[in-house]
VOVODREN-861996 format. One line per 2 residues: number of its first residue (from 1); for each residue x, y, z of N, C-alpha, C, O. Coordinates in steps of 0.2 Angstrom, whole numbers, plus 5000, padded with zeros to 4 digits. Atoms other than C-alpha are relative to their C-alpha. Layout:
NUM	X Y Z X Y Z X Y Z X Y Z; ...
This chain:
1	5002 5004 4994 5628 5910 4615 5006 4996 5003 5009 4992 4999; 4995 5003 4997 5641 5904 4627 4999 4993 5002 4993 4991 5003
3	5001 5007 4998 5644 5886 4631 5000 4999 5007 5005 5001 5010; 5000 5000 4993 5639 5882 4649 5005 4995 5003 5007 4997 5009
5	4996 5005 4996 5650 5867 4653 5007 4999 4996 5012 5001 5000; 4994 5001 5003 5663 5863 4640 4998 5000 4992 4992 5001 4991
7	5001 5000 5007 5665 5863 4621 4999 4993 4998 5004 4989 4999; 5002 5007 5002 5657 5847 4615 5000 4999 4992 4999 5004 4988
9	5001 5002 5007 5658 5838 4598 4998 4993 5000 4999 4989 5004; 5002 5007 5001 5651 5822 4591 5005 4997 4996 5009 5000 4993
11	4996 5004 5005 5659 5808 4582 5007 4998 5003 5008 4998 5009; 4994 5002 4998 5677 5802 4583 5004 5006 5003 5003 5012 5002
13	4996 4995 4997 5690 5811 4593 4998 5002 5007 5001 5007 5009; 5003 4998 4993 5680 5812 4609 5005 4999 5005 5008 4994 5006
15	4995 5001 4994 5691 5815 4624 4996 4997 5005 4990 4998 5007; 5004 5004 4995 5686 5803 4638 5005 4998 5005 5011 4996 5004
17	4997 5003 4994 5692 5798 4655 5006 5004 5002 5006 5010 5004; 4994 4998 4997 5710 5801 4660 5003 5007 4998 5004 5011 5003
19	4997 4994 5002 5716 5816 4650 4996 5006 5004 4999 5010 5007; 5004 4995 4997 5701 5827 4656 5001 5000 5007 5001 5005 5011
21	5000 5001 4993 5702 5820 4673 5006 5003 5003 5006 5006 5008; 4994 4997 4998 5720 5824 4675 5001 5007 5000 5004 5011 5004
23	5001 4993 5001 5717 5841 4669 4997 5004 5006 4999 5008 5009; 5004 4997 4994 5704 5845 4682 5003 4999 5006 5003 5003 5011
25	4997 5002 4993 5713 5836 4696 5007 5005 5001 5008 5007 5006; 4994 4996 5000 5729 5846 4692 4999 5007 5002 5003 5010 5006
27	5002 4993 4999 5720 5862 4693 4999 5001 5008 5000 5006 5011; 5001 4999 4993 5716 5858 4711 5006 5002 5004 5006 5005 5009
29	4994 4999 4996 5734 5859 4716 5001 5008 5001 5004 5010 5006; 4999 4993 4999 5734 5878 4713 4994 5004 5001 4995 5010 5003
31	5006 4996 4999 5716 5883 4714 4999 5003 5007 4996 5008 5008; 5001 4998 4993 5716 5884 4733 5004 5006 5002 5003 5008 5008
33	4995 4995 4998 5730 5897 4734 5000 5006 4995 5006 5008 4993; 5000 4994 5005 5725 5911 4722 5003 5006 5004 5001 5007 5010
35	4998 4994 4997 5734 5927 4725 4995 5004 5002 4989 5004 4999; 5006 4997 4997 5724 5938 4736 5000 5008 4998 5005 5011 4999
37	5000 4994 5003 5719 5954 4727 4999 5006 5006 5001 5011 5005; 5002 4995 4995 5714 5963 4744 5006 5000 5005 5006 5003 5010
39	4994 4999 4996 5732 5961 4751 5001 4995 5006 5005 4996 5010; 4999 5005 4995 5729 5946 4763 5006 4996 4998 5006 4993 4992
41	4994 5004 5002 5745 5936 4763 4997 4993 4998 4993 4990 5002; 5002 5007 5001 5744 5919 4755 5006 4995 5002 5005 4991 5006
43	4994 5004 4997 5762 5912 4758 4999 4993 5002 4996 4989 4999; 5000 5007 4998 5763 5897 4768 4993 4998 5002 4991 4992 5001
45	5007 5002 4999 5745 5898 4774 4996 4998 4994 4992 4993 4994; 5003 5002 5006 5739 5898 4756 5002 4993 4998 4998 4989 4996
47	4997 5006 5002 5750 5883 4753 4997 4994 5004 4995 4989 5001; 5003 5005 4996 5743 5873 4767 4992 4999 4998 4990 4994 5000
49	5007 5000 5002 5725 5877 4761 4999 4996 4993 4993 4995 4991; 5001 5003 5007 5728 5868 4744 4996 4994 5001 4998 4989 5005
51	5003 5007 5000 5716 5854 4741 5004 4995 4997 5009 4996 4994; 4996 5006 5002 5723 5837 4737 4997 4997 4993 4991 4999 4991
53	5002 5004 5006 5721 5826 4721 4994 4995 5002 4990 4993 4997; 5004 5006 4999 5711 5813 4730 4992 5002 4999 4989 4997 4997
55	5007 4999 5001 5694 5822 4728 4998 4998 4993 4992 4996 4992; 5002 5002 5007 5695 5819 4709 5003 4994 4997 5000 4990 4994
57	4997 5006 5002 5707 5806 4706 4998 4993 5003 4997 4988 5000; 5003 5006 4997 5700 5794 4719 4994 5001 5003 4993 5003 5009
59	5006 4999 4997 5682 5796 4722 4999 4996 5006 5000 4990 5006; 5001 5003 4993 5677 5793 4740 4993 4998 5001 4991 4998 5007
61	5007 5001 4999 5659 5789 4737 4996 5006 5002 4990 5005 5004; 5004 4994 4998 5654 5807 4741 4997 5003 4993 5001 5004 4989
63	5003 4998 5006 5642 5813 4728 5002 5008 4999 5003 5011 5004; 4999 4993 5002 5646 5830 4719 4995 5004 5004 4989 5003 5004
65	5004 4995 4996 5639 5845 4729 4996 5005 4995 5000 5007 4990; 5004 4995 5004 5625 5856 4721 5002 5007 5003 5002 5012 4999
67	4998 4994 4997 5630 5870 4733 5004 4999 5006 5005 4993 5009; 4996 5000 4994 5642 5874 4747 4999 5007 5004 5000 5012 5001
69	5001 4993 4996 5640 5887 4761 5007 5001 5003 5009 4997 5007; 4993 4998 4998 5656 5896 4765 4999 5007 5004 4993 5010 5004
71	5001 4994 4996 5659 5911 4777 4994 4999 5005 4990 5004 5005; 5005 5001 4995 5647 5904 4790 4993 5001 4997 4988 5004 5000
73	5007 5000 5004 5633 5903 4777 4999 5007 4996 4994 5008 4993; 5001 4994 5003 5636 5921 4771 5001 5000 4992 4998 5004 4988
75	4999 5001 5007 5642 5915 4754 4998 4993 4998 5001 4988 5001; 5003 5006 5002 5633 5901 4745 5003 4999 4993 5001 5002 4989
77	4997 5002 5006 5643 5893 4731 4995 4996 4996 4994 4990 4998; 5003 5004 5005 5633 5887 4716 5003 5001 4993 5005 5006 4992
79	4997 4999 5006 5639 5884 4699 4995 5001 4994 4989 5000 4995; 5004 5000 5005 5632 5887 4682 4997 4993 4998 4999 4988 5001
81	5003 5006 5002 5621 5874 4673 5005 4995 4998 5010 4996 4994; 4996 5006 5002 5630 5857 4672 5007 5000 5004 5010 4995 5004
83	4994 5000 4996 5644 5862 4685 4998 4997 5007 4992 4999 5010; 5001 5002 4993 5645 5853 4702 5007 5002 5004 5012 5003 5001
85	4994 4999 4996 5657 5856 4717 5003 4994 5002 5000 4989 5004; 4996 5006 4998 5671 5844 4720 5000 5000 5008 5004 5005 5011
87	5000 5000 4993 5668 5840 4739 5007 4999 5003 5009 5001 5008; 4993 5001 4998 5687 5835 4740 5004 5006 5000 5009 5007 5003
89	4996 4993 5000 5692 5853 4736 4997 5005 5005 5001 5010 5006; 5004 4995 4996 5680 5861 4748 5004 5002 5006 5006 4997 5010
91	4997 4997 4993 5688 5872 4762 4996 5005 5002 4995 5011 5000; 5005 4995 4998 5675 5880 4772 5001 5003 5007 4997 5005 5011
93	4998 4997 4994 5685 5885 4787 5006 5004 4999 5010 5003 4994; 4994 4996 5000 5699 5897 4791 4999 5007 4996 4993 5009 4994
95	5000 4993 5002 5703 5915 4784 4998 4999 4992 4995 5004 4989; 5001 5000 5008 5703 5909 4765 4996 4993 4999 4998 4988 5001
97	5004 5006 5001 5689 5897 4760 4999 4999 4992 5000 5004 4988; 4999 5002 5007 5688 5888 4743 4996 4995 4998 4994 4990 5002
99	5003 5006 5003 5679 5877 4731 5002 5000 4993 5003 5005 4990; 4998 5001 5007 5683 5870 4714 4993 4996 4997 4990 4992 5000
101	5006 5003 5003 5669 5866 4702 5002 4997 4993 5006 5000 4990; 4998 5003 5006 5670 5854 4687 4993 4997 4997 4988 4998 5000
103	5006 5003 5003 5658 5846 4675 4997 4994 5005 5001 4990 5007; 5003 5005 4995 5646 5835 4686 5001 4993 4997 5003 4989 5002
105	4999 5007 5002 5648 5820 4675 5008 4998 5001 5009 4992 5003; 4993 5001 4998 5667 5821 4678 5001 4998 5007 5004 4993 5009
107	4999 5001 4993 5665 5822 4696 4996 4993 5003 4998 4990 5007; 5004 5006 4998 5652 5807 4697 5004 4994 4998 5004 4989 5001
109	4998 5006 5002 5660 5795 4686 5008 5000 4998 5011 4994 4996; 4993 5000 5002 5678 5801 4682 5001 5000 4993 5007 5000 4991
111	4998 5000 5008 5676 5802 4663 4994 5004 4997 4988 5004 5000; 5005 4996 5004 5667 5813 4651 5001 4998 4992 5006 4998 4990
113	4999 5002 5007 5663 5808 4633 4997 5006 4996 4993 5010 4998; 5002 4995 5005 5660 5820 4618 5003 5007 5002 4999 5012 5000
115	4997 4993 4998 5671 5834 4625 5007 5001 4997 5011 4997 4997; 4994 4998 5003 5684 5843 4615 5004 5004 5004 5010 5004 5004
117	4996 4996 4995 5689 5855 4629 4996 5000 5006 4990 5000 5006; 5003 5000 4994 5685 5856 4647 5002 5007 5004 5007 5009 5003
119	4999 4994 4995 5683 5871 4659 4999 4999 5007 4994 4995 5009; 5001 5001 4993 5685 5872 4677 5000 5006 5004 5003 5011 5002
121	5001 4994 4997 5680 5885 4689 5002 5000 5007 5002 4994 5010; 4999 5000 4993 5686 5890 4706 4997 5006 5003 4996 5012 5000
123	5002 4994 4996 5680 5902 4720 5004 5000 5006 5004 4995 5010; 4996 4999 4994 5690 5909 4734 4997 5006 5004 4995 5011 5001
125	5004 4996 4996 5682 5918 4749 5004 5003 5005 5007 4999 5009; 4997 4997 4994 5690 5930 4761 4996 5006 5002 4993 5010 4999
127	5003 4995 4997 5683 5943 4773 5003 5007 4999 5009 5007 4998; 4997 4993 5002 5685 5962 4769 4997 5005 5004 4991 5004 5007
129	5004 4994 4997 5681 5979 4776 4995 5002 4996 4995 5001 4990; 5006 4998 5003 5665 5986 4771 5001 5005 4994 4998 5005 4989
131	4998 4994 5005 5673 6001 4761 5006 4998 4996 5008 5002 4992; 4994 5002 5004 5686 5990 4752 4997 5001 4993 4992 4998 4991
133	5002 5000 5007 5685 5995 4733 5001 4994 4996 5006 4990 4998; 4998 5005 5005 5685 5983 4719 5007 5001 4997 5009 5007 4996
135	4994 4999 5003 5702 5980 4712 5000 5004 4993 4996 5002 4989; 4999 4997 5007 5708 5991 4697 5004 4995 4996 5006 4989 4998
137	4997 5005 5004 5715 5983 4682 5007 4999 5002 5010 4993 5001; 4993 5001 4998 5733 5986 4688 5001 4996 5006 5005 4991 5006
139	5000 5004 4994 5730 5978 4705 4998 4993 4998 5001 4988 5001; 5002 5007 5002 5722 5963 4697 5006 4997 4996 5007 4991 4998
141	4995 5003 5004 5736 5960 4685 5006 4999 5005 5009 4994 5004; 4994 5001 4995 5749 5963 4699 4999 4994 5004 5004 4991 5006
143	5002 5005 4995 5740 5951 4710 5001 4993 4997 5003 4988 5000; 5000 5007 5004 5739 5937 4697 5006 4999 4996 5007 4994 4993
145	4995 5000 5005 5754 5941 4686 5007 4999 5003 5007 4996 5008; 5001 4996 5006 5765 5947 4680 4997 4996 4994 5000 4990 4992
147	5003 5003 5006 5755 5943 4664 4997 5005 4996 4994 5010 4998; 5003 4995 5004 5749 5952 4649 4992 5000 5001 4989 4995 5001
149	5007 5000 4999 5731 5958 4651 4997 5001 4993 4998 5005 4989; 5003 5001 5007 5720 5954 4636 4993 5004 5001 4990 5006 4996
151	5007 4997 5000 5703 5961 4643 4999 5002 5008 5002 4999 5012; 5002 4998 4993 5697 5971 4659 4994 5004 4999 4993 5008 4995
153	5006 4996 4999 5680 5977 4664 4997 4999 5007 4999 4995 5010; 5004 5000 4994 5669 5981 4679 4993 5000 4997 4990 5005 4995
155	5007 5001 5002 5652 5974 4675 4996 4997 5006 4998 4992 5009; 5005 5003 4995 5637 5971 4687 5004 4999 5007 5003 4994 5010
157	4997 5000 4994 5649 5974 4702 5006 4994 5000 5008 4992 5005; 4995 5005 5000 5662 5961 4696 5006 5003 4996 5005 5005 4990
159	4994 4998 5004 5680 5966 4691 5003 4994 4997 5004 4989 5000; 4998 5006 5003 5686 5954 4678 5006 5002 4995 5006 5007 4992
161	4994 4999 5005 5702 5952 4668 5001 4993 4997 5001 4988 5000; 4997 5005 5004 5708 5940 4655 5007 5000 4999 5010 5005 4997
163	4993 4999 5000 5726 5936 4657 5003 4995 4994 5000 4990 4993; 4997 5004 5006 5737 5929 4642 5005 4995 5003 5007 4991 4999
165	4996 5005 4997 5748 5919 4654 4998 4998 5007 4994 5001 5010; 5002 5002 4994 5747 5909 4669 4996 4994 5001 4996 4990 5006
167	5004 5006 4999 5734 5896 4666 5003 4993 5000 5001 4989 5003; 4997 5006 5001 5746 5883 4662 5005 4999 5006 5009 4994 5006
169	4996 5001 4994 5755 5885 4679 4997 4994 5004 5001 4991 5008; 5004 5005 4997 5742 5873 4685 5002 4993 4997 5004 4988 5001
171	4998 5006 5004 5746 5860 4672 5001 5001 4993 4998 5006 4990; 4998 4999 5007 5753 5859 4655 4994 4999 4995 4994 5001 4989
173	5006 5001 5004 5736 5853 4649 4995 5006 4999 4991 5006 4995; 5004 4994 5001 5728 5870 4652 5003 5005 4996 5009 5006 4995
175	4998 4994 5004 5729 5885 4641 5003 5005 5004 5000 5006 5009; 4998 4995 4996 5739 5899 4647 4995 5006 5001 4995 5009 5006
177	5005 4995 5000 5725 5911 4643 4994 4998 5005 4991 4992 5004; 5006 5002 4995 5712 5911 4658 4997 5007 5002 4999 5012 5001
179	5004 4994 4997 5700 5923 4667 5000 5000 5007 5000 4994 5011; 5001 4999 4993 5699 5930 4684 4995 5005 5001 4994 5009 4997
181	5005 4995 4998 5686 5940 4693 5000 5001 5008 5001 4996 5011; 5001 4999 4993 5683 5948 4710 4993 5004 5001 4992 5009 4997
183	5006 4997 4998 5666 5953 4717 5000 5001 5008 5002 4996 5011; 5001 5000 4992 5661 5959 4735 4993 4998 5001 4988 5000 4998
185	5006 5002 4999 5647 5951 4743 4999 4998 5008 5003 4994 5010; 5002 5001 4993 5640 5951 4761 5007 5000 5004 5008 4996 5009
187	4994 4999 4996 5657 5958 4768 5006 4995 4998 5010 4995 5002; 4994 5004 5002 5668 5946 4758 5002 5002 4993 4998 5004 4989
189	4998 4999 5006 5678 5947 4743 5000 4992 4997 5003 4988 5000; 5001 5007 5003 5674 5932 4731 5004 5000 4994 5003 5004 4989
191	4996 5000 5006 5688 5928 4719 4998 4994 4996 4997 4989 4998; 5002 5005 5005 5683 5918 4703 5005 4999 4995 5009 5004 4993
193	4996 5001 5006 5693 5910 4690 4997 4994 4996 4994 4990 4998; 5002 5005 5005 5690 5900 4674 5006 4998 4996 5010 5002 4993
195	4994 5003 5004 5703 5888 4666 4997 4996 4995 4991 4993 4996; 5002 5005 5005 5701 5878 4650 5006 4996 4997 5012 4999 4997
197	4995 5003 5004 5711 5866 4640 5000 5004 4994 4996 5008 4993; 4999 4995 5006 5717 5874 4624 4994 5000 4995 4991 4995 4994
199	5006 4998 5005 5703 5882 4613 4994 5000 5004 4989 5001 5001; 5006 5000 4996 5691 5881 4628 4997 5007 5001 5000 5012 4999
201	5004 4994 4998 5679 5894 4635 5005 5006 5003 5004 5012 5001; 4996 4995 4997 5693 5903 4645 5005 5003 4995 5007 5009 4997
203	4995 4997 5005 5703 5907 4629 4996 5005 4996 4999 5008 4992; 5004 4996 5004 5689 5917 4622 4995 5004 5005 4996 5004 5011
205	5005 4997 4996 5675 5929 4628 4995 4996 5003 4991 4998 5007; 5004 5005 4996 5665 5914 4633 5002 5000 5007 4998 4998 5011
207	4997 5000 4993 5676 5914 4648 4997 5006 5004 4995 5005 5010; 5003 4995 4997 5669 5931 4653 4993 4998 5002 4990 4999 5007
209	5007 5001 4999 5651 5925 4651 4999 4994 5005 4995 4994 5009; 5000 5006 4995 5655 5909 4661 5001 5003 5007 4997 5001 5012
211	4999 4997 4994 5662 5920 4675 4994 5004 5003 4992 5004 5008; 5006 4996 4999 5646 5931 4674 4995 4996 5003 4991 4997 5008
213	5005 5005 4998 5635 5916 4676 5001 4997 5007 4997 4996 5011; 4998 5003 4994 5645 5909 4690 4999 5005 5006 4996 5004 5011
215	5001 4994 4995 5644 5926 4699 4993 5001 5002 4991 5002 5007; 5007 5000 4999 5626 5927 4696 4997 4995 5005 4992 4996 5009
217	5003 5006 4996 5622 5910 4704 5002 5001 5007 4998 5000 5011; 4998 4999 4993 5633 5914 4719 4996 5005 5003 4994 5005 5009
219	5003 4994 4997 5625 5931 4722 4993 4998 5001 4990 4999 5007; 5007 5002 4999 5607 5924 4720 4999 4995 5006 4995 4996 5010
221	5001 5005 4995 5610 5909 4731 5002 5003 5007 4999 5001 5012; 4998 4997 4994 5619 5920 4744 4995 5004 5003 4993 5005 5009
223	5005 4995 4998 5605 5933 4745 4994 4996 5002 4991 4998 5007; 5005 5004 4998 5592 5919 4746 5002 4997 5007 4997 4997 5012
225	4998 5003 4994 5602 5911 4760 5000 5005 5006 4998 5003 5011; 5000 4995 4994 5604 5927 4770 4993 5002 5002 4992 5003 5008
227	5007 4998 4998 5585 5931 4769 4997 4994 5004 4994 4995 5009; 5003 5006 4996 5581 5913 4775 5003 5000 5007 4999 4999 5011
229	4997 5000 4993 5593 5915 4789 4997 5005 5004 4996 5004 5010; 5003 4994 4996 5586 5932 4794 4993 4998 5002 4991 4999 5008
231	5007 5002 4999 5568 5925 4793 5000 4995 5006 4996 4995 5010; 5000 5005 4994 5573 5910 4805 5002 5004 5006 4999 5002 5011
233	4999 4997 4994 5581 5922 4817 4995 5004 5003 4994 5005 5009; 5006 4996 4998 5566 5933 4817 4994 4997 5003 4989 5000 5005
235	5006 5004 4998 5554 5919 4820 5000 5000 5008 5005 4998 5011; 5001 5001 4993 5547 5918 4838 4997 4993 5001 4991 4992 4999
237	5002 5007 4999 5545 5900 4843 4993 5000 5004 4992 5004 5009; 5006 5000 4997 5527 5896 4848 5000 4999 5007 4996 5002 5011
239	4999 5001 4993 5532 5890 4865 5002 5006 5004 5000 5007 5010; 4998 4993 4997 5540 5907 4869 4994 5004 5001 4993 5007 5006
241	5006 4996 5000 5523 5915 4865 4996 4998 5006 4993 5001 5010; 5004 5003 4995 5514 5903 4876 5003 5001 5007 4999 5003 5012
243	4997 4999 4994 5526 5905 4890 4999 5007 5002 4998 5009 5008; 5001 4993 4998 5525 5924 4889 4992 5001 5002 4991 5005 5007
245	5007 4999 4998 5505 5923 4890 4999 4998 5007 4996 5001 5011; 5001 5003 4994 5507 5912 4905 5002 5005 5006 4999 5005 5011
247	4997 4996 4995 5518 5924 4914 4996 5006 5001 4996 5009 5006; 5005 4994 4999 5506 5939 4910 4994 4998 5004 4990 5002 5005
């Protein structure tokens, strides 16, 4: 059974406060400009879209978000159990939209006790053509690499890869081994990533399970949101009916 938030342990040696916080915050620097698997340029536009450190290092009194609506509500980001969205990382406009998720306790108070390693998730959303195929193993590695590929699969409509390098490009506190994934949903490519401190979920097959749960939450929330939006659009306001009867 995979660990939903982070690898916890009891007793002495608990990681608390600044080290975990700096890890999560440093990931924000690179999370917003994930290389685009579908060929959309990142370049300077991606760099401008990078979130700042302020969302995690200096809480601004904004509570962590349980969900975020991207792509005009077509993609609803929700995290696995125990994860919240950092509001300071959120980019809900433009061609590339982005959210970073971390442990809710970390985002609320800036510290986490009883944690031996921490995992952080990111989601990046771009619009695609309807017939765009999921990326192959080679294209995934080429987009995120060069890096040795440790695992690749396509499961439940998600192309996933575990890379042996690159996770520590965000911060030296992150393990080089990390997970990436891409799924297509409501006309968009949703890129997912999972990073961990050394020995965390992203260094093992738990990272795959974490991305699968993340993808399932996004999919379910987005499908529910789309149905609710459609139902709202199809409703006829009572006053419209009344006006129509009067005209008849």
